[in-house]
N, C-alpha and C positions, 0 to 999 in steps of 0.2 A: 257617230259622224256617218258610218254606211249600215243601212238595217235594210234586211229585205223586205219588201212590200212598202217603205217608208220611204227611201233615198230617191231624190230624183232623176229621171231618166240620165239626164245631161250630165249627172255628176259619175256615172258608172262608167269611166274611161279610164284604162290603165296610165297612159301615161299623165294623166289630168292627178293622180295620186301623188307623185313626187314631186310636181310642180306645185301644189298645194303646199306640201309638207316643206317645200325648198321656200316659198315665199313667206310661209309663215315662222318657221322655225329653221334659219339658212345654216345657224351654224352647231345645231344639235347632233351629237353623234349619234350613228344610225347602226353602222356595221365596226366592228373590231375583225381586223386581218391582218393575220401572223403580227407583224410588231407598229403595226398603223392602224390610225382610227380615219374612218370616212364619215362627214356630215352628208346630210340632205343634199345641199349645195355643190359638196363635191361629185355626187353624184347626178345631179341632176345634170351639171356642168358638161361632163363627158357624156350621159344621153342624147344635150341637144349637140353639141358638136360631132356625136354620130350621126346622128338624125341629119343633119346637114350635110354629111359627107356622102351618105346614102343618096339623097336627091341629086347630089353632085354627080353621080355616075348612073342617074335615072332608073333607081329605085322609086315606083311609085306608090300607091296606096292599093292595097288588095295584091302585090307582089308578095310572092311566097321566098322568103329569106332562111335558110338553114341557120342553126347554130350547132356547132359542137365543140365546147367547150369546157373545162371543168368549172367549179362554182366559185368567182371570187367578184371582187368589184368590179371588175371590167367587164365582167359579163353583164351585171346588173345593169352597167351602161349602154350595153349591146343592147338589154331586152327594152329598154325603156325608149332607146333611142327608133328600135325598130316599132313600138307602140304608140310613139309621137307622129311618124308619117304614117301612120295608117296600113303599115305591111304587115304582114303574115307571118308571126314566128315559127319555125320549126323545128323546135327542140330536139337532138339527135342523141340518143344513149352513146355515153363515150366509148362502150365496148363494141358496139358494130360496126361490121368491117364487110366488105366484100359485097356478095348477093344482097344482103338485109339490106347495108348503108345504099346501095344504089338505089334499089327497091321503095326504099323511102324518099329519096332525092326526085326520082320518076312519079311515085304515086304521087307526091304533093306537089308536082308542078313546080322546084324551086329552081328558081333562075339564079340566084346569089348566096353564098356559102361563106358564113363567117366560123375561122378553124382557129383552135390553137397549135404552134407550130410540131408540136407531137403528135396532129395527126394530118401532116400534110401529107404522106407515102401512103396512107391507108387512103388519102382520097386520090392520089396521085392514079393508083390501081384500078379507079373506078370511073375515069374521066371516060374514057370511052365509050364507057355504055350512059351515060346521062348528058343527052344532048341539049337537052334545055339548060342546062348550067354552062352561063355565060361567065361569070367573075366570082373570083374566090379571094377572099378577106383574110389573110393570114395574122395572128396577134405574135408578134415578136420571131419572125423568121430568121433563119440561116441559113448555114451554104447547105445545109439541106435539103435545103426548101426549094433551092434555083431549078431544080429541075420541072417543078410543079409548073403546068401551062394544059392551059383547055384547048382542047383539040382546035379549036378555030385559031388559034394563033394567041389569044389573048394570055400574060403572064398576069400571076398574082398580084395583088396589092398587099402592101404594108401596109397596118392598119394605122400607124402611125401618119401614112400620106392620106387615108379617107377621112381622118378625123377634121374637120373644119376649126378655123379659129375662129369661127362665130359662135360664140356660146349662148346666147338669146333663146328663151324658149321659144319653140316652135308647133307654130298653132297648125292644125289639121283638121278637117272634117271628121272626125269619126265620132261615131255615137255607141250606145250600150251593146247594138245589136251587130254592130262590126266585127269581123272574125278578128281577135287579136291572136290565136295560137290553134295551131295543127300539133296536136301531141300524141303520138304513136304510143300504144298501149304496149307492154313489158316484153311481148310474147313469150310468156312463161308457157301457158297452156295451147298457141299457137302462133300464124303469123300475125305480123304486126298490123294494128289498124287506126288509120288516123282519125283520132277524135276532135270533132269541131267543136272550138271552143270561143265564144263572143267574151266581150268586155265584160259585161253583169256576171257572166258563170266567173270567169277568174276570179272575178274579186268575192263574187257569193263564198267561194271557199275558204278567203280568207275570216268572213264575216261571223259562218258558223265554227271556224275554226277557235275563235275570239273566245264565242260562246259557250264553247265545251271545257276550255282551258280558264275562262274566267279571266282574262289576258288585260293588264293593267299596265299604267305609265309608268311605273316600277320596276315592272318585270324586265329583262334579261334573256332571251330566248337563244338559243344551241342551237344553230344551223347546220348539219353535215350532209343534208342531202341535196342531190343535186337540182340544177334546175331547169333539167329534162325530165324531172319528177314534179306533178302537181304540189306535195306537199312542199318542196324547199321555194316554191314559188308562195305559197301561202302562210309559210309561218313567215316570210321577210314581209308582204303586203300586210299580214295581220300587226306585225310590230310597229308598221308604218302607221295604220289605223289609230294604234293607242298612244303614237311617239314615243314608243319603247327603244331599246336598245338591241343589238343579235350580234354573238361572236357567229363569225362563217368560217367555214372550215370546207375544205377541197371534197373530202371524203370523212367516214367513220374509221376510227382506231378506238380498239378496247383497250391499247396500253395507253393514251393520253385523253380520252374522255373526261374521269375523273379528275386529272388535273387539271383539263381546262376549264371544268366546272366551278372548283372551288378558286383559280385563279382569277376568273372574270365574274365569279359571284351567280354564275346563269341559275336561272328559276324555273323557267319550263322549254321543255325540248320535245321531241316525236321521236317513236320508236318504232320503227320498222322492218318488216321482213327478219326478226327473230333476236332484235337487237338486244331487248329486255333478257332473251334466254342467254345471248352470249353475256353480258354482265353479272348475269346470276352465278354461271357457270366456272364465273374467274375464283380463284382462291381467296378467301375471307379476309379482310384488314379489319387493325380495331378501329378504325375510322371511317368503316363502312356507310356509318350513320349520320358524320359529323361531315354535312355538303351542303349547299346552298338550294339543291334542287327543290321544287314543290311540287310538281307535276309533270309527270310524260304520258302525252298523248301516246295511246298504242294502237295496233292492229290486233286483234282478238290472239290471247295468252292463251297456253296450257292452264288451267286455271288450279292445277294442283300445287304452283308457285305460287300465285299469286298475293297471296297473304304475307308468304315470307320473304316475297321480294320488298313489298312493302316496308316490312317490317324493319328489314335488313338495312334497308336504304332511308329510310324514314322519310317516305314522300309517297304522293298519291298517284294512283294510275287510274287513268280514264281510257276506257277503249272504246271503239269506234268500228261501223262497216259502211265502206262506200268504195267508190272508183272513180278512176279519171270520167270516167261519164257521167257518172251520177252525182257527183258531190261525196259528202259523209250523210250520210242518209240516217243511220241511228247508231246514238252513243250511250256510254252508261254517263249517269249522272254522280258526283262522289256523298251527296247529300240523304242518297234515297239508296236502301239497299237492293242491289240486285241478286236474281237467282243465279247460282254458280252455273260459270259456262255460256252466258247470256252476253249476249254483245250491247246490248241496250234497249231504248223504246226509240220510236220516230223523232227526226226532229221535227220542230212545229212546222215546217215549211214543206213536207213531205208527207204523201199516205204510202203507207206498206202492206205490202200484200203478200201473201204466199198461195198459190195456187196451182193445179194438177197438169197432168198435159192438154186438157179441153180448156186451160184458163179460167177453171171453176176454182173458186178458193176453198180452200180445205182448210177444216175446223182444227182448233187448236191443238197441239198435238200432235199433229200430222207432217210429215215432212214433205217441200214442193221446192217450185221454183221462187223464188223473191222477186217481186217486182217491184215498182216505185212509180208515181206520179207525182206530179210537181202540184203546189198550191200558188203559186206564184210564175211570171213568165221567166226564162232566161235565167234560170238555176238549173237546167239540165245542158246535157250537150246538144247541138245540132244536128248530129249525125256523123257518120264516118265520111270521111272524104275521098270523092271519086266511086263511092259503094253503097248507091240506091238502094238496092234489093236487100242487102245487110241491114240498112236501116231499117226500111218497113219492115222487116223480119222481127227486128229488136222492140219498134216500136209498137209492136203488134197491139191493135186495140187500145192505142192511144198510152198505153203504160209500157216502160221501161223494163225488158223484159232483161235480168242481170245475168244469167245462164249459170248462177250459183244458187245452190239447193240448201233449206234452211227450214224453219220452223218457229213457229208464234205461238207463245201461253195464252193462256185465257187473260196474262194479264197485260198485253201487247209487247212482251220483251222478245225479243226477235234470238235465236238461237242459228250461227253460220256452222253449217256443217259441213260445205265443198263446193267448191268448184263443180259444176255438171259434168265439165269434161273431165275431172280430176276425181269421180266418183267410179269406184271400182266395179264392176258387176262378175259375182264368181258363187257358185253353188247355187245359183237362181239368189241370191242375195245381195243388195245394193251396198257396199263397204266405203264407208268415209276415209278417205284417205286421211284427212285430220286427226281421227280417232285411231287409226292406227299409228300414228306416229307421234301422237299424246301418250297412248298406253305403251308404246317402246320406248320410250323420253322417260318412262318412269322407273328404269334400269337407273343403278346410280352410276355405272359405267358410260353410259351413254348423254355423249354432250348435244349431239344433232342430228336428225334423221328426219329423211324423206321416203316415203312411199309411192308407188307407181303400181300400175298394171303394166303386166307383160303377158304377150299371148300364151294361151296355155296350151297342151297338146291337142287337146280336142276341144273346142268350144270355149267360149266366153273367155275369162283373165284367172292368172295366177297373181298373187300379190309379192313385190319384190320390195325391200326396204335398203336405203343406201345410209348407213351410219358411221357418222363420226363418233369417236369414243374421246374419255376424258382422258388427258393426256398421262394423269397418274391413275389409271385403271387398266385392269388384264382381265380379258373376258373372251370365249372364244364364240363361233358363231353356234355351235351346239345350246351352248349355257343360253345366249340371247333369244334360240328358238325355244326352250323349254320356259324362257319368263314369259314370250310373248303367249306362247300356249295356256300358261296357267292363268294368264290376266284376259284374254280376250275370248269371245266366242270362235269356237272351232274354224267355222267358214272367213274368220278375219284373219287368222294367224300366218303371218308370209313364210311361202315358201322357199323364196329366194332371201339370202341376205349378203350384204357386201359393205365390207369396212375401207373406208377413204380417209383421206388427211382431210379433205375439204368438198363441201359441197359446192357446187357450178352455183354462180349466183350473180344477177345484174347489180349495177352498180349500187342500186337502191335496195340490194342483199335481198331479193326476193329469190328464191330456189327456183333454176331454172330446171324446171321437171320436164320441160319438152325435149332437154338435150339428155336427161335419166332414161327417159324413154326410148329416145332414137341408139341408146348403147345397148339398152336392153338388158340381155343375160350374157356375160362378159367372163372370159376365162378367170377370173377372180371372183365370180359370183359362190356363194356356196349354196348349195341345193340340198334341203334336206332328204328328199327322195334317194340322192347319190348316195349319201350316208345313211340310209337303210330306215329311215324313219319317215311316217306320214302320219297328219292327223285327222284325224275321225270326229265324230260326236261325242264317242266317249274320251277322246285325248289323243297321245301319241301313241302308234301303231308300229311295232317293228315289220319291218318288209325283209328284212336280211333273209 
């Protein structure tokens, strides 16, 4: 149905996907939500009603409409309703508030926001600083929402009052090149930037996802990722492409995951931000291997546990590397042996290179920045909204510069090493935080770990690890330091260690390292030098 390089341009329109499915399979169940089932016609009807309602309050093609909602069938209707009139969706991370929220509203030029009642008070706090915002539509408002009022006097709109009674398909002059979405980056390594995503690019994510997991009509996908995350969107779109079914949950729950999988017969899911590690860290059960999942598409995982994970849960893991800006550009193939630690080979739609600081391609086995070039139009972002200089910098020499450090072997397998901004410079050495985390996590007492740079007393950086321990394990900072000293090169061993109950994460489960770096060394941080130890080339040296 949708093939990169083969699908006619006029079909690469997000709003038409739902219309086509609803026309051909009106009663086919597409979404399982709580105890309810939603068909294509159910979702399309809501989308049409919302599209007409937006037009009635003077939302036009090209207007930016922010959406701050948890994943639900209602969000799907809102998403496709915006798409049908050619407005531009600005999905917002539900954890955002204050300056970060107002930054997104203002930088994207949002005029209308659609929110759940839970976020009404958060919006009320930023309204005075968002002069272009003229309407707020609230899903299921209650008495706490009554104070929500735009500074010019316009009150909030109850979503029920916005939904039009007319439910016919809404026709609009939208093309494959029309902007569908401005999706802001998660901000794990810096300020959020708005990625411009046109209709064709949004759909291309689903095409590649389906190819990676070999999605079929018989598959039931399990989606706990929010729709402000591109993966949440491409799981649904990909499921629609093959006329499959999808289990939708508002968030990931490690306690409910396997119960849901077995109850609904889920066959495919996406594991991002350490989801696989969380599942693997749970106590073993006799029925671990007795489940319906056949495939998990995952971001790169510590390779130490990959085979054990697949064996324990009786499924395949395929890994990939990509970004909101560039799609899934590299992935592993289950039918071929991938070198240990590699993220895979390039997707057939992209050229991938690793270059030095002069933008010259480096030899196999040498690390550098990963850059990407598409072989077809509209399968890469258009740029960063309102940031032309940043866009030009990112597309230097007509290649997308990822800001990620990697290495390519002689057979074309890409090894992701780190975010360039996550790399730590210490004692003349570039240190991968990914490797520090991987080796630290090899200790049996460690559940999760994040490695960051903190300022050194003199020049360069020191290494700090923030660690979540297994619930049934006891270990001291000194013992973990000894483990690191034994397993790591001397220059990589963390000077600082801090035990915490949880790592700060985005709703998509990415670790917010920017928050950890801001905190730096705290009163709870263990310092090896304060405890009479220092790491040298020869190992641990006493300095007492």
